[in-house]
All heavy atoms as an XYZ file, in Angstrom:
794
protein
N      94.788     85.078     95.882
C      94.111     85.976     96.758
C      94.601     87.410     96.526
O      95.737     87.618     96.206
C      94.585     85.467     98.222
C      93.958     86.485     99.270
S      94.742     86.304    100.888
C      94.068     84.796    101.499
N      93.627     88.265     96.666
C      93.917     89.682     96.519
C      94.624     90.164     97.800
O      94.329     89.779     98.908
C      92.727     90.531     96.358
C      92.122     90.279     94.943
C      90.859     91.184     94.732
O      90.159     91.425     95.773
O      90.561     91.541     93.543
N      95.515     91.174     97.592
C      96.202     91.703     98.738
C      96.140     93.192     98.776
O      95.610     93.809     97.794
C      97.707     91.262     98.725
O      98.374     91.794     97.629
N      96.599     93.820     99.776
C      96.728     95.289     99.803
C      98.101     95.525     99.353
O      99.020     94.938     99.592
C      96.651     95.748    101.263
C      95.354     95.413    102.047
C      95.424     96.012    103.412
C      94.106     95.961    101.325
N      98.257     96.760     98.598
C      99.408     97.273     98.152
C      99.786     98.475     98.979
O      99.086     99.394     99.094
C      99.320     97.667     96.611
C     100.558     98.447     96.024
C     101.702     97.391     95.987
C     100.211     98.801     94.565
N     100.981     98.374     99.572
C     101.471     99.318    100.481
C     102.781     99.947     99.872
O     103.658     99.181     99.622
C     101.690     98.778    101.799
C     102.310     99.613    102.965
C     101.322    100.793    103.219
C     102.358     98.790    104.260
N     102.767    101.226     99.707
C     103.983    101.943     99.169
C     104.398    103.107     99.966
O     103.585    103.892    100.374
C     103.568    102.435     97.670
C     103.224    101.250     96.771
C     104.848    103.186     97.112
C     102.746    101.641     95.472
N     105.745    103.183    100.244
C     106.304    104.211    101.043
C     107.758    104.436    100.705
O     108.340    103.545    100.171
C     106.126    103.962    102.497
O     106.771    105.029    103.271
N     108.227    105.571    100.873
C     109.643    105.832    100.683
C     110.495    105.463    101.856
O     111.757    105.377    101.747
C     109.813    107.349    100.337
N     109.871    105.252    102.900
C     110.569    104.957    104.231
C     110.431    103.462    104.625
O     109.314    102.995    104.891
C     110.008    105.816    105.327
C     110.082    107.264    105.017
C     109.367    108.110    106.041
O     109.636    107.988    107.228
N     108.446    108.949    105.579
N     111.548    102.759    104.668
C     111.543    101.364    105.058
C     110.876    101.120    106.313
O     110.162    100.145    106.562
C     112.939    100.774    105.049
C     113.467    100.354    103.685
C     114.793     99.709    103.826
C     115.297     99.341    102.435
N     116.541     98.607    102.468
N     111.160    101.985    107.352
C     110.687    101.764    108.756
C     109.141    101.906    108.690
O     108.494    101.190    109.473
C     111.315    102.782    109.654
O     110.991    104.140    109.333
N     108.620    102.834    107.922
C     107.184    103.016    107.833
C     106.530    101.801    107.198
O     105.524    101.256    107.636
C     106.848    104.320    106.946
C     105.262    104.364    106.702
C     107.193    105.542    107.745
N     107.182    101.257    106.088
C     106.632     99.999    105.427
C     106.589     98.901    106.424
O     105.562     98.201    106.461
C     107.553     99.720    104.323
C     107.346    100.304    102.931
C     108.336     99.896    101.925
C     105.936    100.107    102.465
N     107.667     98.732    107.137
C     107.825     97.635    108.051
C     106.706     97.676    109.120
O     106.032     96.754    109.409
C     109.096     97.521    108.740
C     109.371     96.368    109.628
C     110.852     96.348    110.070
C     111.109     95.177    111.025
N     112.431     95.211    111.502
N     106.531     98.818    109.740
C     105.556     99.047    110.768
C     104.057     98.905    110.166
O     103.249     98.239    110.807
C     105.636    100.485    111.362
C     106.045    100.518    112.717
C     106.099    102.001    113.211
O     106.021    102.942    112.413
N     106.332    102.121    114.451
N     103.775     99.514    109.148
C     102.411     99.461    108.649
C     102.067     98.118    108.131
O     100.990     97.620    108.355
C     102.254    100.427    107.419
C     102.256    101.963    107.921
S     102.085    103.042    106.528
C     100.429    102.752    105.923
N     103.027     97.399    107.495
C     102.765     95.970    107.040
C     102.592     95.094    108.245
O     101.620     94.293    108.221
C     103.970     95.485    106.247
C     103.787     94.074    105.808
C     104.922     93.626    104.881
C     104.580     92.201    104.430
N     105.548     91.663    103.492
N     103.308     95.221    109.291
C     103.015     94.415    110.520
C     101.671     94.634    111.110
O     101.025     93.599    111.460
C     104.055     94.754    111.591
N     101.264     95.811    111.155
C      99.845     96.170    111.602
C      98.763     95.561    110.751
O      97.807     94.966    111.282
C      99.702     97.657    111.816
C     100.414     98.285    112.967
N     100.032     98.024    114.261
C     101.420     99.170    112.965
C     100.825     98.764    115.001
N     101.657     99.442    114.278
N      98.987     95.655    109.486
C      97.928     95.140    108.540
C      97.872     93.581    108.527
O      96.837     93.009    108.496
C      98.189     95.701    107.131
C      97.950     97.258    106.927
C      98.504     97.679    105.650
C      96.355     97.486    107.100
N      99.120     93.055    108.601
C      99.137     91.444    108.648
C      98.519     91.009    109.899
O      97.747     90.027    109.924
C     100.628     91.027    108.465
C     100.720     89.561    108.859
C     101.180     91.310    107.080
N      98.705     91.684    111.028
C      98.115     91.312    112.316
C      96.512     91.489    112.229
O      95.797     90.810    112.846
C      98.638     92.164    113.504
C      99.815     91.622    114.139
C     100.073     92.267    115.491
N     100.280     93.703    115.407
C     101.462     94.274    115.236
N     102.614     93.650    115.102
N     101.556     95.607    115.224
N      96.151     92.379    111.339
C      94.684     92.606    111.083
C      94.128     91.583    110.192
O      92.898     91.670    109.915
N      94.906     90.635    109.661
C      94.413     89.634    108.845
C      94.591     89.835    107.291
O      94.028     89.096    106.549
N      95.220     90.852    106.888
C      95.431     91.214    105.535
C      96.710     90.578    104.937
O      97.666     90.464    105.662
C      95.484     92.758    105.320
C      94.207     93.433    105.668
C      94.114     94.052    106.923
C      93.120     93.503    104.812
C      92.863     94.664    107.267
C      91.997     94.122    105.168
C      91.940     94.710    106.455
N      96.651     90.347    103.692
C      97.821     89.907    102.936
C      98.401     91.180    102.300
O      97.617     92.026    101.697
C      97.469     88.913    101.814
C      98.673     88.545    101.031
C      98.325     87.493    100.014
O      97.262     86.873    100.013
N      99.334     87.285     99.085
N      99.673     91.507    102.490
C     100.151     92.816    102.135
C     101.431     92.697    101.144
O     102.270     91.875    101.473
C     100.615     93.676    103.432
C     101.197     94.914    102.948
C      99.399     93.819    104.385
N     101.437     93.377    100.115
C     102.603     93.451     99.279
C     103.085     94.906     99.558
O     102.395     95.877     99.290
C     102.249     93.341     97.745
O     101.658     92.118     97.591
C     103.385     93.618     96.909
N     104.391     94.960    100.101
C     104.985     96.292    100.464
C     106.105     96.582     99.497
O     106.977     95.739     99.275
C     105.453     96.249    101.905
N     106.076     97.815     99.024
C     107.183     98.261     98.129
C     107.638     99.649     98.534
O     106.784    100.490     98.933
C     106.757     98.392     96.648
C     106.184     97.135     95.910
C     105.602     97.499     94.569
C     107.339     96.142     95.808
N     108.957     99.852     98.370
C     109.460    101.259     98.532
C     109.075    101.963     97.240
O     108.886    101.372     96.113
C     110.892    101.246     98.691
C     111.317    100.818    100.032
C     112.854    100.947    100.285
O     113.328    102.069    100.136
O     113.446     99.875    100.523
N     108.983    103.353     97.301
C     108.584    104.091     96.082
C     109.590    103.854     95.013
O     109.250    103.734     93.808
C     108.516    105.572     96.486
C     107.224    105.847     97.214
C     108.634    106.493     95.230
C     107.092    107.227     97.784
N     110.854    103.642     95.296
C     111.830    103.403     94.347
C     111.614    102.043     93.565
O     112.257    101.838     92.556
C     113.319    103.420     94.987
N     110.823    101.177     94.163
C     110.586     99.868     93.667
C     109.321     99.752     92.850
O     108.867     98.732     92.393
C     110.514     98.767     94.663
C     111.823     98.627     95.473
C     111.569     97.662     96.695
O     110.577     97.748     97.417
O     112.441     96.813     96.834
N     108.687    100.890     92.650
C     107.264    100.903     91.938
C     107.376    100.401     90.643
O     106.346     99.837     90.115
C     106.679    102.263     92.021
C     106.023    102.631     93.352
S     105.366    104.274     93.483
C     104.342    104.439     91.998
N     108.491    100.431     89.924
C     108.584     99.944     88.564
C     108.362     98.402     88.528
O     108.038     97.860     87.488
C     109.888    100.335     87.943
C     111.086     99.799     88.682
O     111.006     99.472     89.898
O     112.231     99.773     88.074
N     108.551     97.683     89.705
C     108.248     96.301     89.756
C     106.782     95.935     89.441
O     106.528     94.758     88.989
C     108.612     95.715     91.078
C     110.081     95.684     91.324
C     110.491     95.038     92.637
N     109.605     94.022     93.100
C     109.538     93.707     94.405
N     110.291     94.270     95.351
N     108.782     92.696     94.829
N     105.955     96.912     89.556
C     104.549     96.631     89.344
C     104.234     96.573     87.844
O     103.191     96.019     87.411
C     103.661     97.836     89.971
C     103.623     97.776     91.492
C     102.968     99.081     91.978
C     102.959     96.578     91.991
N     105.038     97.180     86.989
C     104.681     97.246     85.521
C     104.561     95.948     84.925
O     103.570     95.748     84.142
C     105.875     98.035     84.858
C     105.884     99.533     85.219
C     107.100    100.245     84.501
O     107.581     99.737     83.513
O     107.414    101.285     85.053
N     105.272     94.878     85.206
C     105.098     93.606     84.673
C     104.243     92.693     85.474
O     104.001     91.570     85.066
N     103.828     93.119     86.631
C     103.136     92.256     87.529
C     101.630     92.027     87.119
O     101.003     92.983     86.627
C     103.046     92.923     89.033
O     102.195     92.209     89.763
N     101.147     90.871     87.250
C      99.753     90.481     86.942
C      98.915     90.478     88.286
O      97.735     90.171     88.281
C      99.645     89.254     86.185
C     100.186     89.460     84.798
C     100.047     88.146     84.060
C     100.565     88.452     82.652
N     101.131     87.369     81.940
N      99.565     90.773     89.384
C      98.884     90.684     90.750
C      97.835     91.759     90.709
O      97.971     92.907     90.255
C      99.930     90.856     91.847
C      99.298     90.667     93.120
C     100.292     90.599     94.341
O     101.525     90.837     94.024
O      99.930     90.495     95.426
N      96.725     91.392     91.287
C      95.575     92.373     91.527
C      95.489     92.695     92.967
O      95.674     91.865     93.856
C      94.293     91.806     91.034
C      94.247     91.374     89.586
C      94.223     92.689     88.707
N      94.264     92.350     87.282
C      95.001     92.975     86.382
N      95.694     94.008     86.834
N      94.979     92.649     85.213
N      95.233     93.919     93.258
C      95.179     94.316     94.655
C      93.785     94.907     94.975
O      93.053     95.418     94.169
C      96.152     95.571     94.881
C      97.564     95.124     94.549
C      98.134     95.459     93.389
C      98.319     94.390     95.433
C      99.451     95.105     92.967
C      99.657     94.019     95.157
C     100.187     94.339     93.991
N      93.375     94.696     96.186
C      92.071     95.172     96.717
C      92.042     96.685     97.006
O      91.112     97.429     96.831
C      91.705     94.435     98.002
C      90.414     94.903     98.583
C      90.028     94.041     99.715
N      89.396     92.886     99.039
C      88.955     91.835     99.751
N      88.988     91.862    101.020
N      88.329     90.819     99.073
N      93.308     97.151     97.462
C      93.335     98.602     97.907
C      94.786     98.905     97.862
O      95.685     98.142     98.251
C      92.891     98.767     99.354
C      93.112    100.144     99.977
C      92.183    101.203     99.285
C      92.852    100.091    101.496
N      95.136    100.127     97.430
C      96.496    100.694     97.518
C      96.590    101.716     98.633
O      95.670    102.667     98.666
N      97.642    101.714     99.351
C      97.941    102.636    100.429
C      99.223    103.303    100.013
O     100.246    102.588    100.012
C      97.979    102.095    101.782
C      96.581    101.358    102.161
C      98.215    103.150    102.806
C      96.660    100.526    103.385
N      99.192    104.579     99.643
C     100.440    105.223     99.272
C     100.795    106.301    100.360
O     100.073    107.211    100.644
C     100.163    106.007     97.936
C     101.313    106.936     97.417
C     102.572    106.110     97.230
C     100.832    107.628     96.206
N     101.982    106.026    100.999
C     102.406    106.907    102.044
C     103.309    107.917    101.320
O     104.444    107.748    100.965
C     103.269    106.234    103.056
C     104.028    107.144    104.051
O     103.450    108.320    104.260
O     105.050    106.760    104.528
N     102.689    109.078    101.076
C     103.411    110.166    100.366
C     103.764    111.354    101.370
O     103.977    112.420    100.979
C     102.539    110.761     99.262
N     103.794    110.973    102.656
C     104.000    111.961    103.676
C     105.395    112.541    103.622
O     105.592    113.717    104.094
C     103.784    111.433    105.097
O     104.589    110.300    105.315
N     106.346    111.842    103.042
C     107.697    112.404    102.964
C     107.985    112.753    101.568
O     109.169    113.113    101.324
C     108.708    111.313    103.473
O     108.688    110.172    102.619
N     107.089    112.845    100.738
C     107.219    113.141     99.311
C     106.570    114.414     98.901
O     105.492    114.739     99.496
C     106.761    111.986     98.411
C     107.420    110.682     98.657
C     108.861    110.780     98.114
O     109.148    111.227     97.101
O     109.761    110.171     98.912
N     107.016    115.107     97.969
C     106.337    116.295     97.480
C     105.951    116.232     96.040
O     105.655    117.149     95.425
N     105.740    115.001     95.577
C     105.395    114.709     94.104
C     104.200    113.782     94.088
O     104.329    112.871     93.267
C     106.650    114.244     93.438
C     107.237    113.076     94.087
C     108.652    112.696     93.646
N     109.180    111.602     94.397
C     109.693    110.498     93.964
N     109.803    110.362     92.659
N     110.096    109.566     94.721
N     103.146    114.138     94.734
C     102.061    113.232     94.762
C     101.464    112.889     93.442
O     101.191    111.762     93.113
C     101.010    113.850     95.716
C      99.717    113.017     95.877
C     100.006    111.676     96.522
C      98.759    113.835     96.732
N     101.317    113.857     92.632
C     100.733    113.704     91.244
C     101.523    112.717     90.407
O     100.999    111.805     89.794
C     100.529    115.058     90.575
O      99.968    114.872     89.356
N     102.859    112.905     90.465
C     103.726    112.012     89.775
C     103.630    110.595     90.200
O     103.596    109.640     89.476
C     105.129    112.573     89.811
C     106.266    111.784     89.114
C     106.046    111.795     87.587
C     107.639    112.288     89.499
N     103.607    110.369     91.497
C     103.561    109.057     92.131
C     102.239    108.403     91.691
O     102.269    107.217     91.412
C     103.679    109.188     93.594
C     105.046    109.549     94.116
C     104.988    109.757     95.677
C     106.075    108.517     93.829
N     101.155    109.094     91.854
C      99.856    108.513     91.475
C      99.812    108.111     89.910
O      99.378    107.056     89.554
C      98.715    109.448     91.781
C      97.387    108.955     91.285
C      98.594    109.630     93.320
N     100.351    109.066     89.125
C     100.378    108.761     87.727
C     101.202    107.510     87.354
O     100.942    106.637     86.587
C     100.982    109.915     86.924
C      99.965    111.136     86.848
O      98.800    110.828     87.156
O     100.434    112.176     86.454
N     102.385    107.373     88.060
C     103.289    106.237     87.869
C     102.507    104.971     88.374
O     102.659    104.002     87.702
C     104.654    106.502     88.678
C     105.594    105.332     88.506
C     106.887    105.556     89.335
O     107.040    106.580     89.976
N     107.731    104.567     89.316
N     101.887    105.069     89.479
C     101.129    103.889     89.987
C     100.049    103.462     89.031
O      99.881    102.253     88.796
C     100.597    104.198     91.365
C      99.881    103.061     92.081
C     100.748    101.926     92.312
C      99.327    103.535     93.424
N      99.372    104.465     88.411
C      98.258    104.093     87.595
C      98.681    103.483     86.221
O      97.855    102.955     85.507
C      97.454    105.338     87.305
C      96.669    105.883     88.528
C      95.616    104.906     88.972
N      94.815    105.466     90.042
C      94.254    104.813     91.005
N      94.453    103.499     91.048
N      93.601    105.378     91.960
N      99.989    103.544     85.902
C     100.414    102.862     84.668
C     100.503    101.336     84.784
O     100.633    100.621     83.788
C     101.748    103.397     84.185
O     102.822    103.177     85.214
C     101.688    104.933     83.949
N     100.553    100.825     86.022
C     100.651     99.396     86.193
C      99.272     98.705     85.938
O      98.223     99.191     86.373
C     101.044     99.152     87.669
O     100.851     97.787     88.020
N      99.225     97.589     85.248
C      98.039     96.923     84.942
C      97.163     96.574     86.141
O      95.978     96.698     86.196
C      98.445     95.690     84.179
C      99.763     95.978     83.673
C     100.402     96.928     84.635
N      97.830     96.238     87.272
C      97.195     95.800     88.471
C      96.644     96.914     89.331
O      95.980     96.687     90.275
N      97.026     98.115     88.887
C      96.753     99.270     89.745
C      96.016    100.416     88.942
O      95.720    101.536     89.540
C      97.974     99.908     90.288
N      95.562    100.143     87.782
C      94.884    101.073     86.935
C      93.628    101.648     87.649
O      93.305    102.821     87.643
C      94.547    100.686     85.534
C      95.744    100.668     84.685
C      95.311    100.199     83.234
C      96.500     99.874     82.479
N      97.000    100.877     81.577
N      92.772    100.747     88.151
C      91.514    101.118     88.833
C      91.537    100.808     90.280
O      90.431    100.641     90.827
C      90.416    100.436     87.972
C      90.495    100.712     86.541
C      89.199    100.652     85.827
O      88.090    100.495     86.485
O      89.210    100.605     84.576
N      92.691    100.752     90.780
C      92.879    100.319     92.222
C      92.301    101.507     93.110
O      92.710    102.621     92.898
C      94.411    100.205     92.536
C      94.841     99.860     93.893
C      94.344     98.457     94.299
C      96.310     99.897     93.988
N      91.464    101.220     94.043
C      91.015    102.248     95.085
C      92.325    102.602     95.751
O      93.169    101.783     96.204
C      90.079    101.476     95.994
C      89.586    100.322     95.221
C      90.700     99.959     94.333
N      92.507    103.932     95.994
C      93.785    104.448     96.452
C      93.568    105.311     97.656
O      92.875    106.337     97.582
C      94.586    105.189     95.383
C      96.004    105.596     95.645
C      96.779    104.317     95.914
C      96.546    106.219     94.364
N      94.232    105.002     98.802
C      94.217    105.878     99.978
C      95.643    106.478    100.086
O      96.636    105.729     99.978
C      93.949    104.914    101.279
C      94.143    105.612    102.631
C      93.106    106.703    102.733
C      94.116    104.532    103.595
N      95.756    107.754    100.213
C      97.003    108.430    100.273
C      97.219    109.087    101.618
O      96.265    109.623    102.155
C      97.133    109.544     99.195
C      98.351    110.336     99.316
C      97.030    108.960     97.849
N      98.412    108.885    102.138
C      98.825    109.520    103.405
C      99.701    110.638    103.115
O     100.766    110.440    102.374
C      99.512    108.537    104.314
C      98.626    107.257    104.621
C      99.964    109.132    105.633
C      99.262    106.065    105.266
N      99.406    111.879    103.470
C     100.243    112.985    103.148
C     100.384    113.967    104.343
O      99.590    113.837    105.216
C      99.729    113.686    101.896
C      98.404    114.404    101.989
C      98.323    115.460    100.859
C      97.293    113.435    101.737
N     101.267    114.832    104.213
C     101.429    115.928    105.244
C     100.414    117.154    104.885
O     100.125    117.289    103.738
C     102.831    116.495    105.232
C     103.863    115.576    105.877
O     103.449    114.808    106.786
N     105.064    115.475    105.403
N     100.119    117.807    105.908
C      99.126    118.900    105.777
C      99.688    119.959    104.732
O      98.927    120.516    103.919
C      98.916    119.593    107.182
C      97.887    120.616    107.082
C      97.574    121.199    108.498
O      98.054    120.738    109.495
O      96.718    122.137    108.497
N     100.904    120.125    104.660
C     101.464    121.041    103.665
C     101.316    120.636    102.182
O     101.456    121.475    101.372
N     101.008    119.378    102.045
C     100.763    118.895    100.601
C      99.249    118.819    100.246
O      98.932    118.325     99.133
C     101.456    117.531    100.372
C     102.915    117.601    100.527
N     103.620    116.744    101.374
C     103.815    118.388     99.946
C     104.922    117.034    101.286
N     105.047    117.961    100.329
N      98.348    119.329    101.081
C      96.958    119.271    100.837
C      96.673    119.934     99.526
O      95.685    119.453     98.712
C      96.098    119.855    101.948
C      95.901    118.971    103.133
C      95.187    119.746    104.218
C      95.110    117.750    102.733
N      97.328    121.047     99.165
C      96.999    121.744     97.937
C      97.212    120.869     96.667
O      96.565    121.193     95.656
C      97.795    123.028     97.806
C      99.304    122.876     97.808
C     100.027    124.170     97.869
C     101.418    123.925     97.953
N     101.963    123.890     99.329
N      98.098    119.894     96.744
C      98.245    119.006     95.611
C      97.044    118.151     95.353
O      96.964    117.563     94.238
C      99.483    118.065     95.911
C     100.836    118.783     95.916
C     102.002    117.836     96.045
O     102.108    116.964     95.183
O     102.705    117.992     96.987
N      96.235    117.888     96.286
C      95.052    117.065     96.041
C      94.130    117.563     94.955
O      93.505    116.801     94.304
C      94.252    116.801     97.371
C      94.877    115.975     98.428
C      94.083    116.033     99.668
C      95.173    114.629     97.974
N      94.110    118.830     94.787
C      93.280    119.499     93.773
C      93.629    119.031     92.309
O      92.836    119.168     91.456
C      93.174    120.971     93.985
O      94.418    121.510     93.673
N      94.806    118.729     92.157
C      95.362    118.431     90.730
C      95.497    116.899     90.559
O      95.921    116.441     89.501
C      96.611    119.094     90.418
C      96.384    120.568     90.373
C      97.775    118.761     91.349
N      95.273    116.082     91.602
C      95.383    114.654     91.508
C      94.091    113.967     91.332
O      93.224    114.169     92.181
C      96.194    114.076     92.740
C      96.261    112.556     92.677
C      97.555    114.745     92.965
N      94.033    113.294     90.248
C      92.645    112.496     90.012
C      92.880    111.114     90.379
O      93.899    110.469     90.472
C      92.413    112.569     88.544
N      91.786    110.487     90.828
C      91.787    109.072     91.103
C      92.071    108.605     92.442
O      92.372    107.471     92.717
N      91.876    109.535     93.473
C      92.121    109.174     94.870
C      90.749    108.912     95.452
O      89.838    109.689     95.306
C      92.858    110.169     95.578
C      94.207    110.593     95.115
C      94.819    111.770     95.988
C      95.136    109.468     95.043
N      90.714    107.862     96.313
C      89.344    107.595     96.994
C      89.340    108.366     98.309
O      88.267    108.849     98.680
C      89.211    106.113     97.194
C      88.508    105.398     96.058
C      89.346    105.552     94.780
O      90.549    105.332     94.669
O      88.725    105.849     93.821
N      90.410    108.444     98.958
C      90.433    109.062    100.268
C      91.945    109.404    100.620
O      92.813    108.986     99.951
C      89.849    108.148    101.326
C      89.192    108.978    102.437
O      89.366    110.218    102.540
O      88.365    108.368    103.118
N      92.005    110.254    101.705
C      93.436    110.570    102.176
C      93.348    110.704    103.745
O      92.346    110.901    104.286
C      93.896    111.836    101.574
C      93.137    113.100    101.929
C      93.613    113.804    102.988
C      92.015    113.472    101.263
C      92.858    115.027    103.332
C      91.264    114.605    101.625
C      91.748    115.340    102.692
N      94.607    110.464    104.279
C      94.869    110.820    105.653
C      95.906    111.786    105.810
O      96.886    111.760    104.990
C      95.370    109.441    106.394
C      94.367    108.364    106.469
C      95.089    107.081    107.003
C      93.239    108.723    107.452
N      95.907    112.588    106.812
C      96.958    113.603    106.976
C      97.839    112.931    108.145
O      97.336    112.601    109.150
C      96.357    114.901    107.477
C      95.501    115.508    106.429
C      97.503    115.936    107.889
C      94.842    116.741    106.771
N      99.187    112.948    107.840
C     100.263    112.352    108.692
C     100.532    113.478    109.766
O     100.456    114.601    109.488
C     101.403    111.986    107.924
N     100.781    113.038    110.946
C     100.880    111.677    111.461
C      99.452    111.089    111.734
O      98.648    111.786    112.192
C     101.739    111.746    112.714
C     101.445    113.098    113.179
C     101.166    113.975    112.063
N      99.354    109.853    111.367
C      98.058    109.116    111.650
C      98.314    107.794    112.276
O      99.306    107.205    111.990
C      97.260    109.009    110.339
N      97.501    107.410    113.159
C      97.631    106.102    113.788
C      96.697    105.105    113.219
O      95.554    105.424    112.906
C      97.375    106.134    115.324
C      98.501    106.907    116.078
O      99.584    106.912    115.552
O      98.120    107.524    117.066
């Protein structure tokens, strides 16, 4: 079964978001940004990636790192970021959509 890939630097955000998505009927694989290297050898395929970059200032690097994973090369990607990081969107390729934090 395909699942959603949820990535954040904040454990509390991961826990909260995963709980909401699971209650909504989704299967969720949640990783901290520091654990993204676990995707490199993974054969798991995801339906959608949600990257919480609201506490990060390196959006382009995170997206590039995510795209090196076989299961995430062509993954539709939704990014959550702070308003101050909007300017970074112009240099990041491969995003389907974004939300500005805080978002409910």
